[in-house]
RODO-2510 file (C-alpha; in nm, 4 decimals, decimal comma):
residues 340
     n   res          X          Y          Z
     1     m    25,6993    18,5734    10,0166
     2     p    25,9500    18,2982     9,9339
     3     v    26,1401    18,3304     9,5893
     4     m    26,0175    18,1150     9,3182
     5     p    26,1475    17,9360     9,0717
     6     t    26,0858    17,9829     8,7410
     7     h    25,9543    17,5681     8,5517
     8     t    25,8404    17,7464     8,1512
     9     n    25,9312    17,8235     7,8435
    10     i    25,8815    18,1895     7,8192
    11     r    25,7839    18,3480     7,4565
    12     k    25,8118    18,7218     7,4279
    13     l    25,5467    18,8760     7,2548
    14     m    25,5708    19,2858     7,1114
    15     k    25,4056    19,5232     7,2887
    16     t    25,0683    19,6175     7,0343
    17     d    25,1500    19,9776     6,8288
    18     w    24,8233    20,1440     6,6931
    19     s    24,9524    20,4139     6,5914
    20     s    24,9113    20,4137     6,2473
    21     g    24,5268    20,4584     6,4075
    22     q    24,4546    20,1086     6,2401
    23     c    24,3721    19,8037     6,4470
    24     a    24,5929    19,4342     6,3692
    25     q    24,2424    19,2796     6,4338
    26     s    23,9046    19,3062     6,5573
    27     p    23,8307    19,3019     6,8915
    28     a    23,8418    18,9084     7,0385
    29     t    23,6187    18,7052     7,2098
    30     t    23,7589    18,5148     7,5329
    31     t    23,7571    18,4323     7,8317
    32     n    23,7240    18,8323     7,9467
    33     g    23,4446    18,8607     7,7077
    34     a    23,1435    18,7033     7,5145
    35     p    23,0092    18,7474     7,1236
    36     d    22,7548    18,9642     7,0616
    37     g    22,4425    18,9359     7,2381
    38     g    22,6329    18,7662     7,5461
    39     q    22,7682    18,9546     7,9097
    40     i    23,0523    19,0900     7,8723
    41     t    23,2580    19,0924     8,2475
    42     d    23,5787    19,2223     8,1571
    43     g    23,7065    19,4024     7,8756
    44     v    23,8768    19,7589     7,7319
    45     v    23,5993    19,9644     7,4762
    46     l    23,8108    20,2588     7,3027
    47     l    23,5438    20,5357     7,2406
    48     d    23,5276    20,8238     6,9912
    49     k    23,3671    21,0471     7,2925
    50     p    23,0761    21,2921     7,1055
    51     v    23,1356    21,6578     7,2055
    52     g    22,8425    21,7381     7,5020
    53     l    22,9090    21,4606     7,7428
    54     s    23,1069    21,4131     8,0202
    55     s    23,3492    21,1060     8,0387
    56     q    23,1459    20,9837     8,3829
    57     q    22,7982    21,0614     8,1470
    58     a    23,0276    20,8331     7,8633
    59     v    23,0978    20,5253     8,0636
    60     s    22,7563    20,5515     8,2354
    61     r    22,6125    20,4809     7,8622
    62     v    22,8466    20,2516     7,7643
    63     k    22,7428    20,0640     8,0880
    64     r    22,3910    20,0115     7,9657
    65     r    22,4390    19,9784     7,6260
    66     l    22,7086    19,6234     7,7759
    67     a    22,4412    19,5671     8,0540
    68     v    22,7875    19,5709     8,2841
    69     k    22,8650    19,6406     8,6272
    70     k    23,1131    19,7815     8,6717
    71     a    23,3275    20,0418     8,4542
    72     g    23,5660    20,3552     8,4300
    73     h    23,7755    20,5656     8,1802
    74     a    24,1808    20,6825     8,1714
    75     g    24,1623    21,0255     8,1221
    76     t    23,9036    21,2912     8,1618
    77     l    23,8127    21,4823     7,8735
    78     d    23,5542    21,7853     7,9494
    79     p    23,2275    21,7456     7,8049
    80     g    23,3359    22,0280     7,5259
    81     a    23,6202    21,8106     7,4019
    82     s    23,6130    21,4875     7,2074
    83     g    23,7870    21,1616     7,0789
    84     l    23,9731    20,8994     7,2212
    85     l    23,8403    20,7187     7,5931
    86     i    23,9384    20,4311     7,7087
    87     i    23,7376    20,2489     7,8994
    88     g    23,7632    19,9477     8,1218
    89     l    23,5182    19,7139     8,2082
    90     g    23,4827    19,4524     8,5209
    91     k    23,8715    19,3679     8,6892
    92     a    24,0260    19,5933     8,3567
    93     t    23,9467    19,8833     8,5304
    94     r    24,2484    19,7906     8,7069
    95     l    24,4331    19,8660     8,3352
    96     l    24,3406    20,2425     8,3939
    97     g    24,5827    20,3701     8,6133
    98     y    24,9000    20,2301     8,3208
    99     l    24,6787    20,3112     8,0209
   100     s    24,6075    20,7010     8,1473
   101     a    25,0043    20,7377     8,2131
   102     d    25,0958    20,7367     7,8634
   103     r    25,1726    21,0272     7,6658
   104     k    24,8160    21,1603     7,4608
   105     t    24,8070    21,3956     7,1625
   106     y    24,5905    21,6082     7,0887
   107     q    24,4570    21,8625     6,7736
   108     a    24,3020    22,1522     6,8982
   109     t    24,2228    22,4982     6,8432
   110     i    24,3934    22,8271     7,0064
   111     r    24,1784    23,2169     7,0288
   112     l    24,4441    23,4485     7,0679
   113     g    24,3019    23,7944     7,1371
   114     q    24,1157    23,7271     7,4435
   115     a    24,1916    23,5346     7,7954
   116     t    23,8806    23,3795     7,9976
   117     d    23,8626    23,2566     8,3668
   118     s    23,8154    22,9203     8,2695
   119     d    24,1128    22,9280     8,0409
   120     d    23,8256    22,8045     7,7171
   121     a    23,5281    22,9598     7,5219
   122     d    23,2628    22,8044     7,8143
   123     g    23,4473    23,1150     8,0882
   124     q    23,4159    23,4533     8,1349
   125     a    23,6096    23,7124     7,9264
   126     l    23,9044    23,8686     8,1279
   127     g    23,9310    24,2189     8,0342
   128     q    23,9313    24,4469     7,6673
   129     i    24,0068    24,2663     7,3741
   130     r    24,2790    24,2267     7,1938
   131     e    24,4558    24,3424     6,8408
   132     t    24,6376    24,0355     6,6998
   133     e    24,7269    24,2009     6,3657
   134     h    25,0604    24,2541     6,4899
   135     l    25,1574    23,9064     6,5617
   136     a    25,4122    23,7390     6,3280
   137     p    25,5009    23,3663     6,2532
   138     a    25,8197    23,4525     6,3604
   139     d    25,6513    23,5559     6,7219
   140     i    25,3773    23,2588     6,8039
   141     e    25,6264    23,0190     6,6398
   142     s    25,9165    23,1471     6,9014
   143     g    25,5926    23,1698     7,1912
   144     m    25,4570    22,7886     7,1125
   145     s    25,9013    22,6962     7,1369
   146     k    25,8918    22,8395     7,5089
   147     l    25,5946    22,5983     7,5863
   148     t    25,7754    22,2919     7,4250
   149     g    25,9789    22,0612     7,6252
   150     q    26,0163    22,0365     7,9809
   151     i    25,8265    22,2968     8,1341
   152     l    25,6423    22,4107     8,4620
   153     q    25,2810    22,4596     8,4183
   154     r    24,9811    22,6083     8,6021
   155     p    24,6714    22,4354     8,5561
   156     s    24,3174    22,5822     8,5315
   157     r    24,1370    22,6754     8,8082
   158     v    23,8930    22,4448     8,6106
   159     s    24,0655    22,1328     8,6560
   160     a    23,9911    21,8450     8,8337
   161     i    24,2463    21,8350     9,0854
   162     k    24,2045    21,7838     9,4360
   163     i    24,2204    22,0863     9,7234
   164     n    24,1350    22,0150    10,0494
   165     g    23,9494    21,7280     9,9351
   166     q    23,7365    21,9582     9,7270
   167     r    23,7329    21,9830     9,3112
   168     a    23,9239    22,3207     9,1886
   169     y    23,6588    22,3324     8,9773
   170     d    23,3760    22,3066     9,2272
   171     l    23,6287    22,5769     9,4540
   172     a    23,5930    22,7726     9,1789
   173     r    23,1978    22,8552     9,0755
   174     q    23,2019    22,8536     9,4643
   175     g    23,4088    23,1934     9,3481
   176     a    23,6733    23,0955     9,5995
   177     d    23,9766    23,2620     9,6460
   178     f    24,2791    22,9799     9,5374
   179     e    24,6230    22,9207     9,3049
   180     l    24,6936    22,6084     9,2411
   181     a    25,0562    22,5641     9,1730
   182     a    25,2985    22,5339     8,8623
   183     r    25,3751    22,1507     8,8421
   184     p    25,6450    21,9476     8,5491
   185     v    25,4563    21,8562     8,2639
   186     t    25,6766    21,7683     7,9052
   187     v    25,5545    21,8727     7,6006
   188     e    25,6769    21,6784     7,3266
   189     r    25,5021    21,8407     6,9927
   190     f    25,3673    22,1496     7,0014
   191     a    25,2920    22,2301     6,6718
   192     l    25,0906    22,4957     6,4238
   193     l    24,8987    22,3185     6,1546
   194     g    24,7080    22,6742     6,0737
   195     q    24,5717    22,9445     6,1323
   196     q    24,2553    23,1573     6,0325
   197     r    24,1693    23,5247     6,1103
   198     l    23,8080    23,6113     6,2703
   199     g    23,7631    23,9875     6,3629
   200     p    24,0533    24,1101     6,5828
   201     f    24,0842    23,7813     6,6970
   202     l    24,3534    23,4799     6,5974
   203     d    24,3076    23,1060     6,5937
   204     l    24,5143    22,8477     6,5761
   205     m    24,5016    22,5084     6,4684
   206     v    24,7714    22,3057     6,6995
   207     e    24,8494    21,9392     6,7601
   208     v    25,0230    21,8737     7,0960
   209     s    25,1874    21,5458     7,1973
   210     c    25,2933    21,5358     7,6126
   211     s    25,2773    21,3844     7,8952
   212     s    25,0027    21,2498     8,1427
   213     g    24,8709    21,5721     8,3338
   214     t    24,9513    21,8536     8,0870
   215     y    24,6840    22,0588     8,0519
   216     i    24,6325    22,1978     7,6941
   217     r    24,4102    22,4822     7,7727
   218     s    24,6834    22,6053     7,9843
   219     l    24,9332    22,6157     7,6783
   220     a    24,6504    22,8340     7,5306
   221     r    24,6429    23,0593     7,8147
   222     d    25,0237    23,0329     7,9092
   223     l    25,0600    23,1517     7,4665
   224     g    24,7994    23,4337     7,5221
   225     v    25,0037    23,5736     7,7915
   226     d    25,3515    23,5072     7,6407
   227     l    25,2417    23,6684     7,2881
   228     g    25,0459    24,0067     7,4902
   229     v    24,7391    23,8942     7,3588
   230     g    24,5712    23,6614     7,5994
   231     g    24,4222    23,3459     7,4681
   232     h    24,2145    23,0534     7,5532
   233     l    24,1104    22,6859     7,3734
   234     t    23,8010    22,6544     7,1783
   235     s    23,7976    22,3303     7,0999
   236     l    23,9777    21,9964     7,1827
   237     r    24,0151    21,6731     7,0207
   238     r    24,2195    21,3137     7,1937
   239     t    24,3649    21,1754     6,9100
   240     s    24,5645    20,9683     7,1279
   241     i    24,7031    20,7793     7,4091
   242     g    25,0284    20,5829     7,4244
   243     p    24,9865    20,2928     7,1561
   244     v    24,6440    20,3818     7,0914
   245     s    24,4653    20,5706     6,8373
   246     v    24,1509    20,7204     6,8057
   247     g    24,1090    20,5714     6,4267
   248     s    24,1035    20,2524     6,6392
   249     a    23,7242    20,3473     6,8270
   250     v    23,3731    20,3692     6,8251
   251     e    23,0922    20,5699     6,8001
   252     l    22,8650    20,5213     7,1205
   253     e    22,5828    20,4831     6,8971
   254     a    22,7766    20,1989     6,7365
   255     v    22,9411    20,0155     7,0478
   256     d    22,8229    19,6312     7,1627
   257     s    23,0191    19,3437     7,2824
   258     t    23,1996    19,2853     6,9355
   259     h    23,3412    19,6273     7,0114
   260     v    23,4999    19,5280     7,3795
   261     y    23,9036    19,3592     7,3179
   262     s    24,0118    19,1082     7,6087
   263     m    24,2554    19,1943     7,8542
   264     v    24,4835    19,0433     7,6801
   265     e    24,5020    19,2941     7,4200
   266     a    24,4422    19,5590     7,5956
   267     s    24,8153    19,4641     7,8596
   268     g    24,9906    19,4583     7,5338
   269     w    24,9317    19,8590     7,4729
   270     i    25,1089    19,8975     7,7806
   271     g    25,4140    19,6753     7,7975
   272     q    25,5648    19,3385     7,6693
   273     l    25,3504    19,0592     7,6892
   274     i    25,5379    18,7368     7,8557
   275     d    25,3211    18,4285     7,7555
   276     v    25,3882    18,1727     8,0442
   277     d    25,3196    17,8180     7,9308
   278     s    25,4405    17,5959     8,2438
   279     a    25,1415    17,5131     8,4979
   280     q    25,3953    17,5503     8,7841
   281     t    25,4854    17,9104     8,6794
   282     v    25,1036    17,9921     8,6259
   283     e    25,0323    17,8750     9,0251
   284     d    25,2986    18,0515     9,1375
   285     i    25,1579    18,4023     8,9430
   286     s    24,8272    18,3325     9,0741
   287     h    24,9414    18,3248     9,4516
   288     g    25,1173    18,6591     9,3593
   289     r    25,4685    18,5233     9,3878
   290     s    25,8072    18,6532     9,3068
   291     i    25,9424    18,4249     9,0528
   292     r    26,3284    18,4039     8,9276
   293     l    26,3100    18,5486     8,5978
   294     a    26,3903    18,8465     8,3800
   295     v    26,1486    19,0838     8,2729
   296     p    26,1795    19,4260     8,0059
   297     a    26,2077    19,7349     8,2174
   298     g    25,8559    19,8436     8,2718
   299     p    25,5317    19,6663     8,2998
   300     a    25,5164    19,2810     8,2047
   301     m    25,2353    19,1451     8,1155
   302     m    25,1836    18,7854     8,2381
   303     v    24,9665    18,6135     7,9834
   304     a    24,8405    18,2195     7,9329
   305     g    24,6982    18,1349     7,6792
   306     d    24,3799    18,4226     7,6506
   307     r    24,4234    18,4937     8,0329
   308     l    24,6378    18,7736     8,1609
   309     l    24,7143    18,6576     8,4985
   310     a    24,9678    18,9639     8,6503
   311     i    25,1852    19,2464     8,5594
   312     y    25,4615    19,2146     8,7014
   313     q    25,8304    19,4123     8,6902
   314     a    26,1936    19,3912     8,8066
   315     d    26,2751    19,4114     9,1161
   316     a    26,5148    19,7097     9,2228
   317     s    26,8103    19,5591     9,3384
   318     d    26,7833    19,2058     9,1080
   319     r    26,7118    19,2548     8,7292
   320     g    26,6149    18,8162     8,7715
   321     l    26,3601    18,8399     8,9759
   322     a    26,0061    19,0128     8,8713
   323     r    25,8071    19,0726     9,1661
   324     p    25,4264    19,1043     9,1135
   325     l    25,2034    19,4783     9,0925
   326     v    24,8936    19,3582     9,0165
   327     v    24,7719    18,9912     9,0044
   328     f    24,4075    18,9195     8,7924
   329     a    24,4141    18,5701     8,8216
   330     p    24,2071    18,3279     9,1007
   331     a    24,4322    18,0633     9,2556
   332     n    24,2173    17,8609     9,2692
   333     q    24,1324    17,9449     8,8640
   334     s    24,5016    17,8844     8,7305
   335     q    24,4773    17,7154     8,4154
   336     a    24,8586    17,6057     8,2269
   337     g    24,9390    17,3899     7,9591
   338     t    25,1614    17,1499     8,0194
   339     d    25,5507    17,1350     7,9347
   340     a    25,6504    16,9327     7,6369
***
């Protein structure tokens, strides 16, 4: 495609940071959404998923509550886990891959003294219960330290990873003999928040900040192995994805269209917003043309007013050139203000 020059003044807005758990403002109704009672088409819901529902079941219930046809989620939570589930509606499903790739934070309970075949409380016990009274704080701290930083982690056998087209958890239920390969992950923080003794068991309340693709149940298993007593996960709650906190999420029973964030708002969680105020540049972006513009590292979210036009990135060999990754705006509907 030809490289088009820019004909605009660009106002750069900072990436939204809601890590404090409180939104800077309520969801705004824009051309991506509708006022309460209206028809929602595109946008994002921050759901506090309850225990007992799969992520897909939670998405289906949100779809019914909002009467939308297309929805998906960023980052799977097992039925036994609760916490932040980012749900994309309509065109916003194309943002989910970017959102799910961000750092995640969890609060969890690890039970030492027993391993299970699923690495969590839903599985069958493996071997005998092991005493944990001999474990000193220094032992636990050392074990957790070994699982912090860049590590190789073997996913759980009941994970959603595909093996020759089949999910690992389906193969595990069928009794298939298989082993998942270890993969590199990054555990930025593995902190002990508290502990409680229950008979022979020792429950550890922990907080984990980690890269996408990290399995907390695998951390529980591997900590138990390192300490020689076995271990498994008994509770899990996701508290954040990137800059978005569960404190900004809504419970399932309360979801309505006033809880739908526009695509522009959601794009601020992914990268820097670049507000385009030239009709010519909007036209170029809407056609997916490369433009002569220095954009920041990472995804650049191209915005015109209340519309997300596209996601761009800097060209690898020419930092002054921006190339499209995803285009949202139909070329025949491009709009922008006039140049001053």
